[in-house]
C-alpha positions in Angstrom: 42.5 41.0 -58.1 39.2 39.3 -57.8 40.9 36.8 -56.2 42.8 39.0 -53.6 39.3 39.9 -52.4 37.5 36.7 -52.4 40.2 35.2 -50.0 39.9 38.8 -47.8 36.6 38.4 -47.7 36.8 34.0 -46.9 38.9 35.5 -43.8 36.9 38.1 -42.8 33.6 35.4 -42.5 35.9 33.1 -40.4 36.6 35.8 -38.0 33.3 36.7 -37.8 32.3 33.4 -37.5 34.7 32.5 -34.8 33.7 35.8 -32.5 30.1 35.0 -33.0 30.4 31.2 -31.9 32.7 33.0 -28.8 30.4 34.7 -27.8 27.5 32.3 -27.9 29.9 29.5 -25.7 30.1 32.7 -23.4 26.5 33.5 -22.9 25.7 29.8 -22.7 28.2 28.7 -20.3 26.6 30.2 -17.2 23.2 28.9 -18.3 24.7 25.4 -18.4 25.9 25.1 -15.2 22.9 27.2 -13.8 20.9 23.8 -15.1 22.4 21.4 -12.3 20.4 20.8 -9.5 22.5 22.2 -5.9 21.3 22.3 -2.5 19.5 25.1 -1.7 18.0 24.2 2.1 18.0 21.4 4.5 16.7 20.3 7.6 19.0 20.6 10.1 20.7 23.5 8.5 24.1 23.5 7.8 25.9 24.0 10.9 22.9 24.1 13.1 22.6 23.1 16.7 20.6 20.9 18.0 19.2 19.7 21.8 18.1 16.5 20.2 18.6 13.9 17.4 16.8 15.5 14.2 13.3 13.0 13.5 14.5 13.6 9.5 17.0 15.0 7.2 15.1 17.3 4.7 17.1 18.5 1.6 15.5 20.7 -1.1 17.3 21.0 -4.6 16.7 23.6 -7.3 15.7 21.5 -9.7 13.9 17.7 -9.7 16.0 15.1 -8.3 15.8 11.1 -9.2 14.6 9.5 -6.0 16.1 5.9 -7.5 19.4 7.2 -8.0 20.2 9.2 -5.1 21.4 8.8 -1.0 21.3 10.1 2.0 24.0 8.9 4.6 24.2 10.4 8.1 28.0 9.9 9.6 28.0 10.0 13.2 30.7 11.9 15.5 31.9 8.0 16.1 32.4 8.0 12.2 29.7 4.9 12.0 27.3 5.2 9.6 23.7 5.8 10.8 21.0 4.1 9.3 17.6 5.9 7.7 14.1 5.0 6.5 13.6 5.3 3.0 13.8 8.4 1.0 10.8 9.9 -0.4 10.1 13.3 -2.0 8.8 14.2 1.4 5.3 14.5 2.3 4.0 16.8 -0.2 5.8 14.5 -3.2 8.0 17.8 -4.2 10.7 15.8 -6.6 13.1 19.1 -5.9 12.7 17.6 -2.2 14.4 14.4 -0.6 13.6 13.1 2.7 15.3 10.4 5.1 13.6 9.6 8.3 15.9 8.7 10.8 15.6 7.0 14.5 18.5 7.9 16.6 19.6 8.3 20.1 20.5 11.9 20.9 24.2 11.8 21.4 26.5 14.7 21.4 28.5 15.1 18.7 29.5 16.7 15.4 27.1 14.4 12.6 27.8 14.7 8.9 25.5 14.8 6.1 26.5 12.9 2.7 24.0 13.3 -0.2 24.7 12.5 -4.0 21.7 13.2 -6.1 20.7 12.4 -10.0 19.0 15.5 -10.9 16.3 15.5 -13.7 18.4 16.8 -16.4 21.0 13.6 -15.7 23.6 15.5 -14.1 25.1 13.7 -10.5 25.7 15.6 -8.2 27.2 15.1 -4.3 27.9 17.0 -1.5 28.0 17.1 2.1 26.8 19.4 5.1 27.6 19.3 9.3 25.0 19.7 12.0 26.1 19.4 16.0 23.5 17.5 19.1 24.4 19.5 22.1 21.3 17.7 24.6 
């Protein structure tokens, strides 16, 4: 009888442990997802229509990003790549901001901004958005 009780007790412990591990995973998963850096704001804004070429592209992220492993690429309406000046953490040195100065003609059309970053927690993220120029 003690053998039977011992086995039942062991099964109960395993079930309880499995339930606890599942609960921890469910609670921790959203926190892990939120730890990644994501784009919070941009200048120019996503889908903005401008009357002149912007002087820069600035991206603000939810977490700090590593400057040396990040890039901003602007693709013109004719699919050519527009080169920007060296990216920085902006005027204030905020590690959540990436800024690329631009010197481009104000050609009408839709431009695509592609970005990739390495967040301070080591995760690679990338994305894109568009803005238009209608002089």
